[in-house]
gemmi code that builds the backbone of each chain (N, CA, C; Angstrom):
import gemmi

chains = {
    "A": [
        ("MET", (65.570, -21.402, 33.112), (64.467, -20.927, 32.189), (64.871, -19.569, 31.143)),
        ("THR", (63.975, -19.756, 30.106), (64.364, -18.736, 29.193), (63.240, -18.022, 28.935)),
        ("MET", (63.664, -16.630, 28.851), (62.501, -15.614, 29.270), (62.032, -15.246, 27.623)),
        ("ARG", (62.440, -15.810, 26.749), (61.686, -15.890, 25.383), (60.405, -16.504, 25.433)),
        ("THR", (59.459, -16.041, 24.716), (58.275, -16.496, 24.575), (58.202, -17.485, 23.324)),
        ("PRO", (57.099, -18.509, 23.257), (56.770, -19.531, 22.119), (56.814, -18.426, 20.814)),
        ("LEU", (56.164, -17.516, 20.959), (56.199, -16.525, 19.718), (57.421, -16.512, 19.143)),
        ("ARG", (58.246, -15.759, 20.146), (59.451, -15.071, 19.669), (60.261, -16.341, 18.876)),
        ("ARG", (60.178, -17.466, 19.391), (61.033, -18.674, 19.096), (60.358, -18.879, 17.545)),
        ("VAL", (59.418, -18.526, 17.196), (58.929, -19.030, 15.875), (59.108, -17.761, 14.895)),
        ("LEU", (59.104, -16.561, 15.628), (59.155, -15.521, 14.338), (60.445, -15.611, 13.505)),
        ("GLY", (60.190, -15.577, 11.958), (61.061, -15.154, 11.212), (61.493, -16.456, 10.434)),
        ("LEU", (60.816, -17.714, 11.258), (60.951, -19.285, 10.839), (60.233, -19.470, 9.441)),
        ("GLY", (59.457, -18.344, 9.160), (58.378, -18.444, 8.037), (57.414, -19.335, 8.024)),
        ("SER", (56.370, -19.679, 7.268), (55.168, -20.397, 7.309), (55.726, -21.885, 7.145)),
        ("ALA", (54.683, -22.732, 7.116), (55.206, -24.364, 6.749), (55.583, -24.208, 5.389)),
        ("LYS", (54.703, -23.545, 4.709), (54.682, -23.279, 3.174), (53.796, -23.948, 2.471)),
        ("THR", (53.187, -25.528, 3.217), (52.456, -26.273, 3.004), (51.202, -26.505, 3.801)),
        ("GLY", (50.061, -27.337, 3.308), (49.254, -27.758, 4.338), (48.038, -27.210, 3.873)),
        ("THR", (47.510, -26.878, 2.662), (46.601, -26.340, 2.135), (45.921, -27.381, 1.476)),
        ("GLU", (46.883, -28.485, 0.926), (46.438, -29.738, -0.233), (45.408, -30.308, 0.794)),
        ("GLU", (45.498, -30.746, 2.100), (44.462, -31.721, 2.342), (42.958, -30.835, 2.489)),
        ("PHE", (43.161, -29.307, 2.911), (41.652, -28.553, 3.345), (41.205, -29.062, 1.668)),
        ("TRP", (42.023, -28.743, 0.652), (41.509, -28.813, -0.797), (40.831, -29.917, -1.059)),
        ("LEU", (41.687, -31.321, -0.892), (41.517, -32.687, -1.367), (40.065, -32.805, -0.460)),
        ("GLN", (39.927, -32.379, 0.798), (38.849, -32.829, 1.892), (37.417, -32.174, 0.913)),
        ("ARG", (37.630, -31.228, 0.346), (36.423, -30.480, -0.067), (36.137, -31.126, -1.622)),
        ("MET", (37.051, -31.714, -2.290), (37.286, -32.092, -3.738), (36.410, -33.378, -3.523)),
        ("THR", (36.886, -34.180, -2.466), (36.313, -35.448, -2.139), (34.930, -35.560, -1.846)),
        ("ALA", (34.348, -34.348, -1.104), (33.067, -34.288, -0.228), (32.439, -33.755, -1.584)),
        ("ILE", (32.657, -33.002, -2.726), (31.964, -32.666, -3.782), (31.720, -33.828, -4.655)),
        ("ALA", (32.718, -34.831, -4.750), (32.722, -35.966, -5.988), (31.835, -36.825, -4.920)),
        ("ALA", (31.685, -36.954, -4.147), (31.011, -37.823, -2.837), (29.594, -37.665, -3.064)),
        ("ILE", (29.276, -36.323, -3.444), (27.595, -36.102, -3.201), (26.783, -36.888, -4.338)),
        ("PRO", (27.145, -36.982, -5.747), (26.389, -37.559, -6.621), (26.895, -38.949, -6.404)),
        ("LEU", (28.159, -39.603, -6.191), (28.440, -40.790, -6.040), (27.792, -41.764, -4.971)),
        ("THR", (27.372, -40.500, -3.780), (26.525, -41.243, -2.763), (25.136, -41.690, -3.436)),
        ("LEU", (24.526, -40.531, -4.029), (22.986, -40.606, -4.192), (22.926, -41.720, -5.399)),
        ("ALA", (24.073, -41.858, -6.170), (24.308, -43.119, -7.216), (23.961, -44.551, -6.342)),
        ("GLY", (24.895, -44.747, -5.109), (25.029, -45.720, -4.384), (23.656, -45.835, -3.902)),
        ("LEU", (23.042, -45.020, -3.264), (21.858, -45.084, -2.484), (20.678, -45.646, -3.575)),
        ("VAL", (20.674, -45.234, -4.863), (19.693, -45.706, -5.842), (20.096, -47.118, -6.067)),
        ("LEU", (21.455, -47.655, -6.181), (22.016, -48.790, -6.166), (21.572, -49.763, -5.104)),
        ("VAL", (21.431, -49.232, -3.765), (21.318, -50.072, -2.769), (19.599, -50.386, -2.729)),
        ("ILE", (19.014, -49.472, -3.104), (17.418, -49.325, -3.546), (17.176, -50.586, -4.461)),
        ("SER", (17.841, -50.422, -5.176), (17.704, -51.510, -6.748), (17.730, -52.936, -6.239)),
        ("LEU", (18.967, -52.952, -5.438), (19.455, -54.604, -5.051), (18.962, -54.793, -3.844)),
        ("THR", (18.038, -54.206, -3.223), (17.152, -54.363, -2.041), (16.131, -56.040, -2.473)),
        ("GLY", (15.838, -56.900, -1.612), (15.421, -58.151, -1.651), (15.661, -58.887, -2.771)),
        ("ARG", (16.844, -58.708, -3.696), (17.245, -59.372, -4.689), (17.943, -60.759, -3.708)),
        ("SER", (17.923, -61.830, -5.231), (18.726, -62.308, -4.675), (20.230, -62.808, -4.820)),
        ("TYR", (21.178, -63.503, -4.523), (22.455, -63.428, -4.475), (23.042, -63.126, -5.973)),
        ("PRO", (22.606, -64.045, -6.974), (22.818, -63.961, -8.216), (22.768, -62.995, -9.136)),
        ("ALA", (21.209, -62.256, -8.805), (21.028, -61.173, -9.517), (21.833, -60.000, -8.756)),
        ("VAL", (22.059, -59.936, -7.430), (22.843, -58.866, -6.968), (24.495, -58.765, -7.386)),
        ("ARG", (24.813, -59.994, -7.838), (26.295, -60.034, -8.265), (26.145, -59.622, -9.745)),
        ("GLN", (25.042, -60.051, -10.464), (25.201, -59.565, -11.977), (25.103, -58.196, -11.899)),
        ("ILE", (24.233, -57.351, -11.075), (24.342, -56.145, -10.925), (25.540, -55.352, -10.486)),
        ("LEU", (26.076, -55.906, -9.474), (27.364, -55.427, -9.209), (28.305, -55.713, -10.268)),
        ("ALA", (28.570, -56.569, -11.268), (29.256, -56.719, -12.175), (29.063, -55.939, -13.684)),
        ("SER", (28.110, -55.389, -13.682), (27.647, -54.260, -14.670), (28.717, -53.268, -14.847)),
        ("PRO", (29.662, -53.089, -16.097), (30.914, -52.056, -15.880), (30.536, -50.718, -15.180)),
        ("LEU", (29.551, -50.083, -15.658), (28.779, -48.708, -15.254), (29.017, -48.681, -13.699)),
        ("ILE", (28.067, -49.837, -13.107), (27.759, -49.420, -11.857), (29.333, -49.863, -11.243)),
        ("ALA", (30.086, -50.991, -11.480), (31.302, -51.152, -10.651), (32.259, -49.892, -10.679)),
        ("VAL", (32.313, -49.110, -11.856), (33.202, -48.321, -11.963), (32.648, -46.697, -10.831)),
        ("LEU", (31.397, -46.761, -11.116), (30.782, -45.782, -10.121), (30.847, -46.414, -8.510)),
        ("MET", (30.905, -47.184, -8.140), (31.207, -47.865, -7.043), (32.741, -47.648, -6.369)),
        ("ILE", (33.539, -48.014, -7.568), (35.010, -47.742, -7.437), (35.323, -46.283, -6.896)),
        ("LEU", (34.522, -45.604, -7.773), (34.670, -44.101, -7.718), (34.469, -43.448, -6.383)),
        ("PHE", (33.234, -44.413, -5.918), (32.545, -43.805, -4.630), (33.449, -44.350, -3.377)),
        ("VAL", (33.961, -45.441, -3.785), (35.054, -45.676, -2.664), (35.847, -44.998, -2.328)),
        ("LEU", (36.799, -44.988, -3.624), (38.011, -43.926, -3.437), (37.887, -42.162, -3.120)),
        ("ALA", (36.639, -41.806, -3.234), (36.070, -40.696, -2.632), (36.223, -40.461, -1.446)),
        ("THR", (35.255, -41.374, -0.662), (35.149, -41.522, 0.778), (36.023, -42.106, 1.084)),
        ("THR", (36.955, -43.105, 1.035), (37.961, -43.324, 2.129), (38.742, -42.422, 1.915)),
        ("VAL", (39.215, -41.479, 0.726), (40.418, -40.589, 1.064), (39.576, -39.258, 1.678)),
        ("HIS", (38.307, -39.292, 1.834), (37.915, -38.096, 2.441), (37.736, -38.914, 4.035)),
        ("MET", (37.587, -40.179, 4.159), (37.562, -40.663, 5.902), (38.803, -40.485, 6.250)),
        ("LYS", (39.749, -40.743, 5.597), (41.104, -40.666, 6.132), (41.597, -39.153, 6.483)),
        ("ILE", (41.182, -38.026, 5.831), (41.587, -37.036, 6.163), (40.581, -36.466, 7.369)),
        ("GLY", (39.572, -36.688, 7.174), (38.716, -36.461, 8.272), (39.088, -36.959, 9.762)),
        ("VAL", (39.337, -38.264, 9.769), (39.551, -38.816, 11.218), (40.893, -38.247, 11.618)),
        ("GLN", (42.145, -38.162, 10.498), (43.242, -37.245, 10.762), (43.175, -36.331, 11.605)),
        ("ILE", (42.048, -35.012, 11.094), (41.974, -33.816, 11.431), (41.290, -33.952, 12.993)),
        ("VAL", (40.266, -35.238, 13.201), (39.952, -35.230, 14.477), (40.922, -35.916, 15.513)),
        ("ILE", (41.880, -36.641, 15.095), (42.889, -37.211, 15.992), (44.077, -35.909, 16.307)),
        ("GLU", (44.191, -35.117, 15.622), (45.163, -33.928, 15.424), (44.559, -33.076, 16.230)),
        ("ASP", (42.982, -32.877, 16.217), (42.506, -31.998, 17.349), (42.527, -32.278, 18.839)),
        ("TYR", (42.196, -33.658, 19.226), (41.567, -33.993, 20.466), (42.864, -34.797, 21.097)),
        ("VAL", (43.901, -35.293, 20.157), (44.957, -36.069, 21.107), (46.026, -35.655, 21.197)),
        ("TYR", (46.581, -35.128, 22.026), (47.616, -34.633, 22.411), (49.097, -35.125, 22.594)),
        ("ASP", (48.759, -36.130, 23.316), (49.930, -36.930, 23.606), (50.592, -37.702, 22.486)),
        ("LYS", (51.908, -37.056, 22.318), (52.544, -37.567, 21.090), (52.649, -39.075, 20.321)),
        ("THR", (53.008, -39.604, 21.417), (53.245, -41.339, 20.999), (51.619, -41.781, 20.493)),
        ("GLN", (50.708, -41.346, 21.361), (49.475, -41.525, 20.991), (48.703, -41.426, 19.699)),
        ("LYS", (49.172, -40.229, 19.625), (48.852, -39.074, 18.420), (49.191, -39.970, 17.140)),
        ("PHE", (50.854, -40.248, 17.119), (51.289, -40.574, 16.096), (50.767, -42.473, 15.633)),
        ("THR", (50.670, -42.955, 16.751), (49.999, -44.441, 16.796), (48.602, -44.138, 15.876)),
        ("LEU", (47.796, -43.315, 16.554), (46.570, -43.341, 15.804), (46.620, -42.931, 14.345)),
        ("LEU", (47.460, -41.900, 14.175), (47.837, -41.243, 12.767), (48.237, -42.356, 11.954)),
        ("MET", (49.119, -43.375, 12.541), (49.511, -44.553, 11.549), (48.313, -45.580, 11.446)),
        ("LEU", (47.392, -45.658, 12.476), (46.688, -46.771, 12.256), (45.230, -46.175, 11.286)),
        ("ASN", (44.904, -45.049, 11.183), (44.091, -44.390, 10.504), (44.359, -44.805, 8.889)),
        ("VAL", (45.873, -44.340, 8.825), (46.240, -44.790, 7.571), (45.963, -46.166, 6.938)),
        ("PHE", (46.452, -47.070, 7.664), (46.151, -48.535, 7.657), (44.874, -48.919, 7.295)),
        ("PHE", (44.111, -48.459, 8.146), (42.560, -48.275, 8.201), (41.959, -48.089, 6.914)),
        ("ALA", (42.012, -46.896, 6.251), (41.920, -46.201, 5.022), (42.300, -47.109, 4.212)),
        ("TRP", (43.602, -47.553, 3.873), (44.182, -48.256, 2.935), (43.307, -49.845, 2.670)),
        ("ALA", (43.085, -50.217, 3.941), (42.737, -51.769, 3.722), (40.937, -51.859, 3.783)),
        ("ILE", (40.379, -50.683, 4.071), (39.247, -50.625, 3.978), (39.046, -50.080, 1.961)),
        ("GLY", (39.676, -49.382, 1.501), (39.684, -48.867, 0.365), (40.039, -50.286, -0.348)),
        ("LEU", (41.156, -51.001, -0.104), (41.810, -51.925, -1.146), (40.507, -53.059, -0.753)),
        ("ALA", (40.049, -53.367, 0.137), (39.087, -54.474, 0.281), (38.017, -54.123, -0.714)),
        ("CYS", (37.114, -52.752, -0.402), (35.949, -52.890, -1.103), (36.458, -53.021, -2.840)),
        ("VAL", (37.892, -52.088, -3.164), (37.987, -52.292, -4.684), (38.379, -53.706, -5.303)),
        ("PHE", (39.095, -54.139, -4.517), (39.150, -55.886, -4.898), (38.120, -56.405, -4.828)),
        ("ALA", (36.906, -56.274, -4.011), (35.813, -56.950, -4.229), (35.014, -56.750, -5.161)),
        ("ILE", (34.886, -55.402, -5.800), (34.170, -54.755, -6.797), (34.943, -55.264, -8.101)),
        ("LEU", (36.061, -55.310, -7.988), (36.885, -56.049, -9.279), (36.753, -57.603, -9.684)),
        ("LYS", (36.662, -58.194, -8.350), (36.543, -59.744, -8.418), (35.197, -59.847, -8.861)),
        ("ILE", (34.105, -59.459, -8.437), (32.616, -59.554, -8.755), (32.724, -59.086, -10.212)),
        ("SER", (33.112, -58.421, -10.452), (33.155, -57.810, -12.030), (33.966, -58.762, -13.332)),
        ("PHE", (35.141, -59.314, -12.774), (35.782, -60.047, -13.720), (35.236, -61.455, -13.582)),
        ("GLY", (34.280, -62.003, -12.656), (34.112, -62.827, -12.142), (34.418, -64.302, -12.035)),
        ("VAL", (35.479, -63.997, -11.321), (36.411, -65.216, -10.893), (35.952, -65.341, -9.263)),
    ],
    "B": [
        ("MET", (49.875, -29.738, 13.429), (50.029, -30.652, 14.183), (50.759, -29.896, 15.483)),
        ("ALA", (49.864, -28.861, 15.779), (50.420, -27.700, 16.908), (50.882, -28.526, 18.048)),
        ("GLU", (51.867, -28.431, 18.933), (52.004, -28.942, 20.025), (51.412, -27.610, 20.986)),
        ("THR", (50.957, -28.217, 22.533), (50.306, -27.560, 23.203), (50.997, -27.549, 24.695)),
        ("GLN", (52.189, -27.731, 24.476), (52.955, -27.538, 25.534), (54.029, -25.965, 25.874)),
        ("ALA", (53.074, -25.288, 26.517), (53.457, -23.622, 26.863), (54.330, -23.804, 28.085)),
        ("PRO", (55.653, -23.225, 27.711), (56.708, -23.314, 28.763), (56.240, -22.340, 29.673)),
        ("VAL", (55.562, -21.361, 29.608), (55.041, -20.173, 30.577), (53.688, -20.257, 30.745)),
        ("GLN", (53.035, -19.977, 31.786), (51.501, -20.078, 32.481), (51.070, -18.831, 31.869)),
        ("ARG", (50.038, -18.845, 30.662), (49.633, -17.673, 30.314), (47.805, -17.776, 30.493)),
        ("PRO", (47.603, -16.626, 30.401), (45.735, -16.543, 30.214), (45.097, -17.373, 28.798)),
        ("LEU", (44.501, -18.311, 29.243), (44.049, -18.993, 28.084), (42.801, -18.239, 27.574)),
        ("SER", (42.773, -18.623, 26.315), (41.329, -17.989, 25.723), (40.139, -18.874, 26.129)),
        ("PRO", (38.841, -18.129, 25.863), (38.201, -18.924, 26.308), (37.538, -20.096, 25.486)),
        ("HIS", (37.261, -21.203, 26.141), (36.673, -22.065, 25.084), (35.332, -22.406, 25.203)),
        ("LEU", (35.080, -23.621, 24.882), (33.386, -24.012, 24.278), (32.802, -23.647, 25.742)),
        ("GLN", (33.239, -24.363, 26.970), (32.328, -23.853, 28.350), (31.881, -22.552, 28.888)),
        ("ILE", (32.434, -21.589, 27.890), (32.288, -20.462, 28.365), (31.363, -19.776, 27.340)),
        ("TYR", (31.126, -20.367, 26.571), (29.667, -19.587, 25.488), (28.686, -20.435, 25.863)),
        ("ARG", (27.393, -19.716, 25.525), (26.149, -20.776, 25.749), (25.974, -21.466, 24.161)),
        ("LEU", (25.646, -22.626, 24.908), (25.295, -23.853, 23.672), (24.388, -22.939, 22.665)),
        ("THR", (24.896, -23.429, 21.252), (24.228, -22.897, 20.025), (23.968, -24.102, 19.558)),
        ("LEU", (22.819, -24.156, 18.408), (22.852, -25.506, 17.555), (23.713, -25.419, 16.752)),
        ("SER", (24.146, -24.274, 16.087), (25.161, -24.806, 15.292), (26.733, -25.308, 15.742)),
        ("MET", (26.870, -24.929, 17.018), (27.850, -25.681, 17.661), (27.802, -27.120, 17.707)),
        ("LEU", (26.468, -27.404, 18.139), (25.920, -28.754, 18.280), (26.199, -29.659, 17.384)),
        ("MET", (25.534, -28.866, 16.318), (25.461, -29.475, 14.722), (27.005, -29.611, 14.144)),
        ("SER", (27.947, -28.837, 14.574), (29.414, -28.800, 13.983), (30.007, -30.485, 14.615)),
        ("GLY", (29.629, -30.478, 16.139), (29.974, -31.741, 16.760), (29.141, -32.832, 15.817)),
        ("LEU", (27.898, -32.916, 15.781), (27.399, -34.127, 15.336), (28.270, -34.257, 14.052)),
        ("HIS", (28.570, -33.505, 13.141), (29.298, -33.695, 11.954), (30.218, -34.333, 11.824)),
        ("ARG", (31.240, -34.157, 13.072), (32.328, -35.070, 13.316), (31.723, -36.469, 13.510)),
        ("ILE", (30.732, -36.555, 14.483), (30.616, -37.519, 15.085), (29.602, -38.817, 14.063)),
        ("THR", (28.959, -38.099, 13.230), (28.341, -38.751, 12.152), (29.496, -39.480, 11.030)),
        ("GLY", (30.461, -38.495, 10.958), (31.691, -38.691, 10.378), (32.207, -40.054, 10.605)),
        ("LEU", (32.664, -39.945, 11.861), (33.386, -41.151, 12.570), (32.501, -42.438, 12.503)),
        ("ALA", (31.176, -42.242, 12.708), (30.172, -43.409, 12.743), (30.396, -44.245, 11.175)),
        ("LEU", (30.551, -43.013, 10.315), (30.571, -43.846, 8.917), (31.907, -44.447, 8.826)),
        ("CYS", (32.926, -44.367, 9.455), (33.972, -45.068, 9.562), (33.732, -46.723, 9.590)),
        ("ALA", (32.665, -46.745, 10.807), (32.008, -47.982, 10.805), (31.262, -48.677, 9.482)),
        ("GLY", (30.720, -47.800, 9.008), (29.618, -47.833, 8.083), (30.416, -48.410, 6.915)),
        ("MET", (31.526, -47.699, 6.729), (32.436, -48.462, 5.558), (33.092, -49.982, 5.943)),
        ("VAL", (33.199, -50.310, 6.957), (33.581, -51.583, 7.467), (32.334, -52.432, 6.796)),
        ("VAL", (31.164, -51.975, 7.361), (29.831, -52.905, 6.892), (29.831, -52.827, 5.174)),
        ("LEU", (30.350, -51.764, 4.492), (30.323, -51.833, 3.566), (31.336, -52.905, 2.608)),
        ("ALA", (32.440, -52.520, 3.182), (33.399, -53.531, 3.095), (33.129, -55.477, 3.119)),
        ("TRP", (32.437, -55.357, 4.226), (31.804, -56.552, 4.507), (30.921, -57.066, 3.193)),
        ("TRP", (29.862, -56.426, 3.037), (28.984, -56.516, 1.947), (29.328, -56.901, 0.839)),
        ("LEU", (30.409, -55.761, 0.193), (31.122, -56.241, -0.896), (32.065, -57.449, -0.784)),
        ("LEU", (32.832, -57.796, 0.013), (33.606, -58.717, 0.176), (32.719, -60.271, 0.174)),
        ("ALA", (31.791, -60.066, 0.930), (30.669, -61.577, 1.089), (30.183, -61.643, -0.261)),
        ("ALA", (29.882, -60.619, -1.113), (29.092, -60.841, -2.430), (30.283, -61.123, -3.207)),
        ("ALA", (31.564, -61.002, -2.901), (32.755, -61.417, -4.221), (32.930, -62.920, -3.665)),
        ("THR", (32.561, -63.252, -2.265), (33.086, -64.539, -1.462), (32.508, -65.609, -2.188)),
        ("GLY", (31.002, -65.484, -1.781), (30.333, -66.514, -2.527), (28.751, -66.400, -1.924)),
        ("GLN", (27.928, -67.463, -2.014), (26.608, -67.512, -1.427), (26.388, -68.033, 0.098)),
        ("ASN", (27.478, -68.918, 0.445), (27.385, -68.530, 2.178), (27.510, -67.564, 2.834)),
        ("ALA", (28.628, -66.790, 2.085), (29.575, -65.557, 2.840), (28.358, -64.533, 2.680)),
        ("TYR", (27.578, -64.385, 1.405), (26.593, -63.500, 1.244), (25.260, -63.688, 2.246)),
        ("GLY", (24.998, -65.060, 2.272), (23.680, -65.283, 3.139), (24.194, -64.970, 4.693)),
        ("THR", (25.488, -65.236, 5.131), (25.852, -64.518, 6.546), (25.901, -62.981, 6.871)),
        ("PHE", (26.141, -62.430, 5.607), (25.679, -60.507, 5.622), (24.083, -60.640, 5.708)),
        ("GLU", (23.284, -61.160, 4.950), (21.718, -61.013, 4.824), (21.205, -61.611, 5.804)),
        ("GLY", (21.909, -62.073, 6.828), (21.357, -62.729, 8.087), (21.654, -61.470, 8.890)),
        ("PHE", (23.078, -60.982, 9.209), (22.681, -59.785, 9.869), (22.216, -58.619, 9.263)),
        ("ALA", (22.025, -58.280, 7.986), (21.458, -56.730, 7.493), (19.787, -57.112, 8.003)),
        ("THR", (19.424, -58.301, 7.632), (17.743, -58.521, 7.983), (17.293, -58.741, 9.420)),
        ("SER", (18.509, -58.855, 10.208), (18.180, -59.123, 11.744), (17.719, -57.883, 12.196)),
        ("TRP", (17.062, -57.672, 13.275), (16.258, -56.170, 13.963), (18.025, -55.483, 14.260)),
        ("ILE", (18.785, -56.009, 14.906), (19.764, -55.309, 15.576), (20.202, -54.921, 13.958)),
        ("GLY", (20.782, -55.662, 13.079), (21.187, -55.390, 12.065), (20.555, -54.018, 11.311)),
        ("ARG", (19.408, -54.262, 11.110), (18.456, -53.094, 10.698), (18.650, -51.867, 11.176)),
        ("LEU", (18.694, -51.857, 12.726), (18.766, -50.784, 13.645), (20.206, -50.053, 13.235)),
        ("ILE", (21.391, -50.695, 13.223), (22.492, -50.351, 12.712), (22.726, -49.621, 11.387)),
        ("LEU", (21.959, -50.603, 10.499), (22.108, -49.801, 8.840), (21.129, -48.748, 8.914)),
        ("PHE", (20.269, -48.798, 9.795), (18.963, -47.333, 9.831), (19.800, -46.236, 10.258)),
        ("GLY", (21.030, -46.576, 11.412), (21.570, -45.565, 11.649), (23.065, -45.101, 11.081)),
        ("PHE", (23.259, -45.934, 10.069), (24.429, -45.717, 9.177), (23.789, -44.824, 7.840)),
        ("SER", (22.563, -45.229, 7.762), (22.155, -44.457, 6.560), (21.668, -42.840, 6.974)),
        ("TRP", (21.021, -42.596, 8.039), (20.872, -41.353, 8.842), (22.316, -40.608, 8.917)),
        ("SER", (23.081, -41.119, 9.496), (24.403, -40.743, 9.717), (24.993, -40.205, 8.240)),
        ("LEU", (24.952, -41.201, 7.283), (25.289, -40.584, 5.867), (24.632, -39.429, 5.297)),
        ("LEU", (23.318, -39.605, 5.567), (22.554, -38.526, 5.019), (22.872, -37.323, 5.623)),
        ("HIS", (22.803, -37.325, 6.819), (23.058, -36.209, 7.893), (24.610, -35.610, 7.584)),
        ("HIS", (25.653, -36.420, 7.088), (27.143, -35.887, 6.927), (27.022, -35.260, 5.746)),
        ("LEU", (26.134, -35.773, 4.882), (26.048, -35.361, 3.336), (25.437, -33.923, 3.279)),
        ("LEU", (24.286, -34.030, 4.082), (23.535, -32.354, 4.002), (24.650, -31.378, 4.583)),
        ("GLY", (25.290, -31.713, 5.792), (26.263, -31.130, 6.555), (27.261, -30.695, 5.741)),
        ("GLY", (27.782, -31.491, 5.057), (28.745, -31.175, 4.086), (28.360, -30.028, 2.927)),
        ("LEU", (26.913, -30.158, 2.788), (26.654, -29.035, 1.683), (26.424, -27.880, 2.398)),
        ("ARG", (26.021, -27.927, 3.490), (25.912, -26.467, 4.539), (27.306, -25.975, 4.393)),
        ("TYR", (28.554, -26.811, 4.962), (29.831, -26.218, 5.173), (30.451, -25.800, 3.536)),
        ("LEU", (29.820, -26.378, 2.429), (30.140, -25.682, 1.104), (29.614, -24.511, 0.960)),
        ("ILE", (28.227, -24.382, 1.597), (27.818, -22.877, 1.043), (28.629, -22.029, 1.769)),
        ("TRP", (28.813, -22.305, 3.383), (29.376, -21.334, 4.081), (31.091, -21.031, 3.555)),
        ("ASP", (31.685, -22.159, 2.934), (33.127, -21.992, 2.501), (33.120, -21.005, 1.346)),
        ("LEU", (31.942, -21.168, 0.440), (31.929, -20.233, -0.528), (31.402, -18.690, 0.080)),
        ("GLY", (31.000, -18.707, 1.293), (30.876, -17.267, 1.783), (29.192, -16.676, 1.938)),
        ("TYR", (28.601, -17.666, 1.399), (26.990, -17.359, 1.691), (26.365, -17.940, 2.948)),
        ("GLY", (25.339, -17.527, 3.205), (24.522, -18.036, 4.045), (25.037, -17.666, 5.768)),
        ("MET", (25.926, -16.659, 5.584), (26.479, -16.479, 7.232), (25.717, -15.572, 8.224)),
        ("GLU", (24.568, -14.991, 7.865), (24.072, -13.859, 8.621), (23.268, -14.919, 9.530)),
        ("PRO", (23.211, -14.272, 10.996), (22.369, -15.108, 11.567), (21.212, -15.956, 11.467)),
        ("ALA", (20.353, -15.206, 10.991), (19.017, -16.031, 10.457), (19.280, -17.088, 9.482)),
        ("GLU", (19.903, -16.859, 8.642), (20.412, -17.767, 7.694), (21.014, -19.191, 8.001)),
        ("ARG", (22.106, -18.753, 9.188), (23.019, -19.725, 9.756), (22.024, -20.783, 10.499)),
        ("GLU", (20.854, -19.981, 10.867), (20.136, -20.955, 11.841), (19.090, -21.871, 10.861)),
        ("TRP", (18.740, -21.013, 10.020), (17.968, -21.883, 8.860), (18.835, -22.926, 8.312)),
        ("LEU", (19.885, -22.921, 8.017), (20.864, -24.040, 7.500), (20.856, -24.853, 8.409)),
        ("VAL", (21.202, -25.110, 9.682), (21.202, -25.946, 10.930), (20.436, -26.607, 10.999)),
        ("ARG", (18.911, -26.134, 11.111), (17.860, -26.582, 11.077), (17.670, -27.602, 9.920)),
        ("ALA", (17.819, -27.178, 8.610), (17.377, -27.423, 7.414), (18.265, -28.889, 7.651)),
        ("ASN", (19.491, -28.961, 7.855), (20.077, -30.148, 8.012), (19.721, -31.021, 8.977)),
        ("ILE", (19.349, -30.633, 10.088), (18.713, -31.833, 11.047), (17.415, -32.369, 10.733)),
        ("ILE", (16.791, -31.340, 10.319), (15.388, -32.013, 9.893), (15.314, -32.787, 8.631)),
        ("GLY", (16.223, -32.302, 7.845), (15.976, -32.376, 6.379), (16.613, -34.230, 6.503)),
        ("SER", (18.186, -34.622, 7.194), (18.635, -35.567, 7.247), (17.615, -36.579, 7.979)),
        ("ILE", (16.726, -36.240, 8.951), (15.883, -37.100, 9.464), (14.574, -37.632, 8.435)),
        ("LEU", (13.904, -36.796, 7.848), (13.134, -36.628, 7.018), (13.589, -38.048, 5.337)),
        ("LEU", (14.846, -37.290, 4.931), (15.083, -38.282, 4.098), (15.730, -39.542, 4.481)),
        ("THR", (15.941, -39.495, 6.172), (16.302, -40.902, 6.118), (15.056, -42.319, 6.139)),
        ("VAL", (13.926, -41.629, 6.616), (12.433, -41.608, 6.912), (12.097, -42.059, 5.415)),
        ("LEU", (12.321, -41.240, 4.445), (11.793, -41.515, 2.949), (12.664, -42.453, 2.424)),
        ("LEU", (14.078, -42.869, 2.741), (14.861, -43.826, 2.183), (14.214, -45.193, 2.583)),
        ("TRP", (13.947, -45.585, 4.128), (13.659, -46.847, 4.342), (12.156, -46.715, 4.001)),
        ("VAL", (11.406, -45.897, 3.669), (10.108, -45.896, 3.225), (9.992, -46.890, 1.812)),
        ("ILE", (10.828, -46.188, 0.653), (11.225, -46.493, -0.307), (12.175, -47.724, -0.541)),
        ("LEU", (12.993, -48.161, 0.763), (13.643, -49.843, 0.613), (12.247, -50.791, 0.951)),
        ("TRP", (11.478, -50.355, 1.921), (10.585, -51.116, 2.023), (9.415, -51.440, 1.252)),
        ("VAL", (9.158, -50.308, 0.611), (8.217, -50.524, -0.796), (8.620, -51.466, -1.672)),
        ("SER", (9.964, -51.342, -2.052), (11.131, -51.725, -2.903), (11.039, -53.244, -2.753)),
        ("GLY", (10.606, -53.974, -2.167), (10.747, -55.209, -1.493), (11.732, -55.534, -0.385)),
        ("MET", (12.040, -55.153, 0.565), (12.955, -55.082, 1.762), (12.190, -56.516, 2.411)),
        ("ARG", (13.593, -57.462, 2.826), (12.750, -58.667, 2.882), (13.681, -58.804, 4.595)),
    ],
}
model = gemmi.Model(1)
for chain_id, residues in chains.items():
    chain = gemmi.Chain(chain_id)
    for i, (resn, *xyz) in enumerate(residues, 1):
        res = gemmi.Residue()
        res.name, res.seqid = resn, gemmi.SeqId(i, " ")
        for name, pos in zip(("N", "CA", "C"), xyz):
            atom = gemmi.Atom()
            atom.name, atom.element = name, gemmi.Element(name[0])
            atom.pos, atom.b_iso = gemmi.Position(*pos), 0.0
            res.add_atom(atom)
        chain.add_residue(res)
    model.add_chain(chain)
structure = gemmi.Structure()
structure.add_model(model)
structure.setup_entities()
């Protein structure tokens, strides 16, 4: 048994030097998501009750498609970081933690790519 | 990603169960819960977009879900989660900038968050209903 405390073992090793990127990115994506979400809500309101061809035509317009892609990118990055923080806070078991962290990255990429691909497909009309 | 394995038994700092439950504590938890709920909301968004990209039949299936009572209930929940998380995010941005930290201001902000999110959700669905929800 060692007499050294956990604090003694890390003293002098220095800080990790990094770690604020995600804090900052989480706030940037949050701020970006505010106007994009409001635009998204206006879009959903305007699409309500419309037929399939009309919905496709509206989603295909360049301005709306670009806003939707920006919304998807901002929110999926924000979602990935947010869920990662929750996993890091509440999951202590190493295997479980790394499995969940990996699944979280897969999930964010799958959702983001699926949404962007669908928007582009509608826009290019094929 | 700090590990929590302490080699020596040491006194722990007081945690949640020691303190009196406050609304801002509850709202902090609710911010995370609504955020997690919105992950499922993103799945529905992806379904909607993929269905629209796929064709009439796939879109019809989505519409069948979205206009069913259970679908409406789920979408209502997602819309509240979204608005609650959005207002909660604004609250955290205000706090990040160093404003609104006095006790009365804090209480006002958390109350505005919960009341505002409910009012905005109801307003959204009234607008959806007026604009021809099927």
